[in-house]
N, C-alpha and C positions, 0 to 999 in steps of 0.2 A: 428318766420314767417320772412320772410326775405323781405327786402326791395325792391328789383326788383320787386317781385308778385303786391306790391301796385303801383309802378311807372307804371308797364305793363299797368295799368288801364287808362292811360292816351296816348297811342299811335294812338287811332283815333282821338283823338284831335289835337293832333300834324301832324297829317294825314290831317287832315281838315285844319289847318290853312298852312302848307307847300301846299295844291294846290291850296288852296283860291289866297295865297300871291305869288305862285310860287316861294318860298324859296330855293334856292339851296342848304344849308346845308343838310347834311344827318340826316337824325330823330333824332339819337343820339345826335346830337348838337345841337338840338332846346330848348330850355327853354321854359318853360310857365309860365307866371305870369296873376295873376284871380284879378281884382278889381271888387269892388260895387259901381256903380252909378246909384242913382235915382230909387231905386231897381231894377236893372237891374244887370245881373252878367254877368261879360264880361273877355274874355280872351286874351290877348296879346302876340305877341312875346317878350321874355325877355330884348332881345337886340333893340327892336324896337317897341315902345309902340303905334305908330301909325297903326302897325298892329294888327288891335283887330277884335274879331268875339263876337258877344252877344248870350250867351248861354241860356238866359232864364230871366225869372222873379224871385225875391227873397221874398216869403213870410215872413213877419216879425213876429215874435214870438209875441204873447198876454203880455202885461203887466205882467200880473199873472204867466206866464211860465220863467224860468230861463234858456236861453241859455245854459248856461256854463254846467249845471246841467243835461239837457235833451243831450249835447253832450258827455258827459261822458258817460253817460247810454248806450248810441249808440256804442261809442269804446267799453266798456267794453262787450257788449252783442256780437258784432262781434270778439273780441279776444276769446271768449269765444267759438266759433262755431268751431275754429281748421282752419277754412279757411277762413278769414276776407276778403280777396280780392273778393269773392264772396256773401258777406252777401248784 
């Protein structure tokens, strides 16, 4: 698995942030930072957290499910496909 393939999935998110805030740095120098506040997933410019875009709401897992267990199952399944970036 090549790291560049996984990171490549963020290109559209970077473009959205660049266009929204008219960031003058090239895409490869823009770093993203993600936070969750009150069930909302937010994407920030790593260098300026005031520049943010809401990406959607977060569905909290029920008390009967273990997030780490489910997350490891998804990652394992993605890696087994041989092409995890498209999973």
